[in-house]
C-alpha positions in Angstrom: -2.8 -11.9 22.3 0.6 -10.7 21.2 0.7 -9.5 17.6 3.6 -8.9 15.3 2.6 -7.0 12.2 4.9 -7.1 9.2 2.4 -5.2 7.0 1.4 -1.5 7.3 -2.2 -2.1 6.4 -2.4 -4.9 8.9 -1.1 -2.6 11.6 -3.7 0.0 10.6 -6.5 -2.6 10.8 -5.4 -3.8 14.2 -5.4 -0.2 15.5 -8.8 0.5 13.9 -10.1 -2.5 15.9 -8.9 -0.8 19.1 -6.2 -3.4 19.7 -3.0 -1.2 19.3 -1.9 -2.3 22.7 -1.8 -5.9 21.5 1.0 -5.1 19.0 4.5 -6.1 20.2 6.5 -5.6 17.0 6.1 -4.1 13.5 8.0 -3.8 10.2 10.0 -0.7 9.3 7.2 0.4 7.0 4.5 0.5 9.7 3.9 4.1 10.6 0.2 4.4 11.4 -1.1 5.2 13.9 1.9 7.2 15.1 2.1 5.3 18.3 3.3 2.2 16.5 6.5 4.0 15.6 7.7 3.4 19.1 7.4 -0.4 18.8 10.3 -2.7 18.2 11.1 -3.1 14.4 11.8 -6.7 13.4 12.4 -6.3 9.6 14.8 -4.4 7.5 15.3 -4.0 3.8 18.4 -5.4 2.1 18.2 -2.7 -0.6 19.3 0.7 0.6 17.1 3.0 -1.4 18.2 6.2 0.3 21.2 6.5 -2.0 19.6 5.2 -5.2 17.6 6.9 -7.9 14.3 5.5 -9.2 15.8 3.3 -12.0 18.6 2.1 -9.8 16.1 0.9 -7.2 14.2 -0.9 -9.9 17.3 -2.7 -11.2 18.6 -3.5 -7.7 15.3 -5.2 -6.8 15.1 -7.1 -10.0 18.7 -8.3 -9.5 18.0 -9.4 -6.0 14.9 -11.3 -7.0 16.6 -12.9 -10.0 19.4 -14.2 -7.7 16.8 -15.7 -5.4 17.9 -13.6 -2.5 15.3 -12.2 0.0 14.6 -8.5 -0.1 14.0 -8.3 3.6 15.9 -9.5 6.7 14.1 -10.5 9.9 15.6 -10.0 13.3 15.2 -13.5 14.5 16.6 -13.0 18.0 14.3 -10.0 18.7 11.3 -11.7 17.3 11.9 -14.8 19.5 12.3 -12.6 22.6 9.0 -10.8 21.9 7.2 -14.2 21.6 4.2 -13.1 19.4 1.2 -15.4 19.2 0.2 -14.0 15.8 2.3 -12.7 12.9 0.4 -10.7 10.2 1.8 -10.3 6.6 0.8 -11.0 3.0 1.4 -13.2 0.0 0.2 -10.8 -2.7 3.7 -9.6 -3.6 7.2 -10.6 -2.6 8.4 -7.1 -2.8 6.0 -5.0 -0.8 6.5 -6.8 2.5 7.8 -10.0 4.0 5.6 -12.8 2.7 4.1 -15.5 4.9 6.3 -18.1 3.3 9.4 -16.1 3.9 8.6 -15.7 7.6 8.8 -19.5 8.0 12.0 -19.6 6.0 13.9 -16.8 7.7 12.7 -17.2 11.3 11.7 -20.2 13.4 8.6 -19.0 15.3 5.7 -20.8 16.9 3.4 -17.8 16.1 0.5 -18.4 13.8 1.2 -16.6 10.5 -1.8 -15.0 8.7 -1.6 -13.5 5.3 -4.0 -10.6 4.6 -4.3 -10.3 0.8 -6.7 -8.0 -1.1 -7.1 -7.1 -4.8 -10.2 -4.9 -4.6 -11.9 -2.6 -2.3 -14.5 -5.3 -1.4 -11.6 -7.6 -0.5 -10.0 -4.9 1.7 -13.2 -4.7 3.6 -13.5 -8.5 3.9 -9.9 -8.7 5.3 -10.9 -6.2 8.0 -13.8 -8.5 8.9 -11.6 -11.6 8.8 -9.0 -10.2 11.1 -11.7 -8.8 13.5 -13.2 -12.2 13.8 -9.8 -13.8 14.4 -9.0 -11.2 17.1 -12.4 -11.5 18.8 -13.5 -8.0 17.8 -16.2 -8.9 15.3 -18.6 -6.1 16.2 -15.9 -3.5 16.0 -14.9 -4.9 12.6 -18.3 -4.5 11.2 -18.5 -1.0 12.5 -15.1 -0.1 10.8 -16.3 -1.6 7.5 -19.6 0.2 7.6 -17.8 3.5 8.2 -15.5 2.8 5.3 -18.5 2.1 3.0 -20.3 5.3 4.2 -17.2 7.4 3.6 -16.8 5.9 0.1 -20.4 6.5 -0.7 -20.3 10.1 0.5 -17.2 10.8 -1.6 -18.8 9.2 -4.7 -22.0 11.1 -4.3 -20.0 14.4 -4.4 -19.0 13.7 -8.0 -22.3 12.2 -9.3 -23.1 13.7 -12.7 -19.8 15.5 -13.0 -17.4 15.1 -16.0 -15.1 12.1 -15.8 -11.6 13.2 -16.6 -8.9 10.7 -17.7 -6.4 10.0 -15.0 -3.1 8.2 -15.0 -1.8 7.0 -11.6 1.9 6.3 -11.7 2.8 3.7 -9.0 6.5 4.1 -10.0 8.4 6.6 -12.1 11.3 5.0 -13.8 10.1 3.0 -15.5 6.5 4.2 -14.9 4.1 1.5 -13.6 0.3 1.7 -14.3 -1.7 1.2 -11.2 -3.5 -2.0 -10.4 -5.6 -3.8 -7.8 -7.9 -1.3 -5.8 -6.3 2.0 -7.1 -8.4 2.2 -10.4 -11.5 1.7 -8.2 -10.5 4.6 -6.0 -10.0 6.8 -9.0 -13.4 5.9 -10.4 -15.2 6.4 -7.0 -13.5 9.9 -6.8 -14.9 10.8 -10.2 -12.0 10.0 -12.6 -11.3 7.4 -15.2 -8.0 5.5 -14.9 -6.7 5.3 -18.5 -4.1 2.5 -18.0 -4.8 0.9 -14.6 -6.5 -2.5 -14.4 -8.9 -2.9 -11.5 -8.2 -6.1 -9.5 -5.1 -6.9 -11.5 -1.4 -6.3 -10.8 0.2 -3.1 -11.8 2.5 -3.3 -14.8 5.4 -1.3 -16.5 4.5 1.1 -19.3 6.1 4.2 -20.7 5.4 7.9 -20.3 4.4 8.2 -24.0 1.1 6.2 -23.8 0.3 7.6 -20.3 0.8 11.2 -21.7 -1.4 10.5 -24.7 -4.1 8.6 -22.8 -4.3 10.8 -19.8 -4.2 14.3 -21.1 -6.1 15.9 -18.3 -4.3 14.7 -15.2 -1.5 12.6 -13.8 -1.3 11.5 -10.2 1.0 9.7 -7.9 -0.5 8.0 -4.8 0.7 9.5 -1.5 2.8 8.0 1.2 4.9 9.0 4.1 8.5 10.2 4.0 11.2 8.2 2.1 12.3 5.0 3.8 14.9 2.4 3.1 12.7 -0.4 1.8 12.6 -1.9 -1.7 9.3 -0.2 -2.4 10.5 3.2 -1.1 10.7 4.2 -4.7 7.0 4.8 -4.5 7.9 7.7 -2.2 9.7 9.8 -4.7 8.2 12.9 -6.1 6.5 12.7 -9.5 7.5 14.6 -12.6 4.8 16.3 -14.7 3.0 14.5 -17.5 0.0 16.9 -17.6 -2.0 18.5 -14.8 -0.8 17.0 -11.5 -3.1 16.2 -8.6 -2.3 16.0 -5.0 -4.4 13.2 -3.5 -4.2 13.0 0.3 -6.0 9.7 0.6 -3.8 6.8 1.8 -3.7 3.9 -0.7 -2.8 1.1 1.7 -5.5 -1.6 1.8 -6.8 -0.6 5.2 -9.5 1.6 6.7 -7.8 4.8 5.8 -8.0 4.2 2.0 -11.7 5.2 2.3 -10.8 8.7 3.6 -12.5 11.5 1.7 -10.5 12.9 -1.1 -11.1 15.7 -3.6 -12.2 14.3 -6.9 -10.2 14.7 -10.1 -13.1 16.5 -11.7 -13.2 19.1 -8.9 -9.5 19.9 -8.7 -8.4 22.9 -10.7 -5.0 23.9 -9.4 -1.7 22.3 -10.6 0.5 21.1 -7.9 3.4 18.8 -7.4 2.1 15.4 -6.2 3.1 13.7 -3.1 5.4 10.7 -3.4 4.3 7.6 -5.2 3.2 4.3 -3.8 4.3 1.7 -6.4 6.2 -1.6 -6.1 9.3 -2.4 -8.0 8.4 -5.9 -9.4 8.2 -6.2 -13.1 4.8 -7.8 -13.3 3.2 -7.9 -9.8 2.7 -4.8 -7.6 0.4 -3.7 -4.9 0.6 -1.2 -2.0 0.3 -3.1 1.3 
């Protein structure tokens, strides 16, 4: 099977199933495992975030959406030349990646288009199993999920009985967005209490005032790779201090790596500048894909 992945987490899942060689194309956001960076890139952002500040990116994305214009372009000619059998993307958010509906609108392809959407950690694990079954790697899929569960359980056990500090995870900085979907779950499993995030629900805009008063102990920005020119690259800007800052090395994409061990908020004592954020620039619906 020839696979085109337009979603970073989907690329990661395919690789975890031992099927990296089946990938023939990826999106510009796909960067794990490192080998996929050598694959043809078939999408590009229409918003150049390299020259824009946080608020400017927010406004540019909102304007593009309001005008009904797509945030991403697809290289139709290249995609048709590569002739994928399967295209992987999502329908959770029109900003974080090319949606399944958009693929059909922007590019005529005979490939099957599959959307991998997840709102919770349990749904992330289920998507791994779903894709594994689709790709004929059911046993490997179960092994990946069991390892994810074991890693999460081991991390949670490390903070059992420890104090539960309030934590605010900013998915975007200007304006700040409170985390949603699986992020508050990750905070809780690591021993913290997300003060504004809503588990299983979209992230939403707030202000620094309530986040500062609600999360006195710590403020955190989810990590990501280097800045890239995509609408959600704003999640890759460094965070300003609200209170004690935490550096959290655990990836927050909805794939196997989100379960990687991370130091818990209750066990971190040093103040450090956080790694870049992982928010999405939509006003009411955000999720790291």
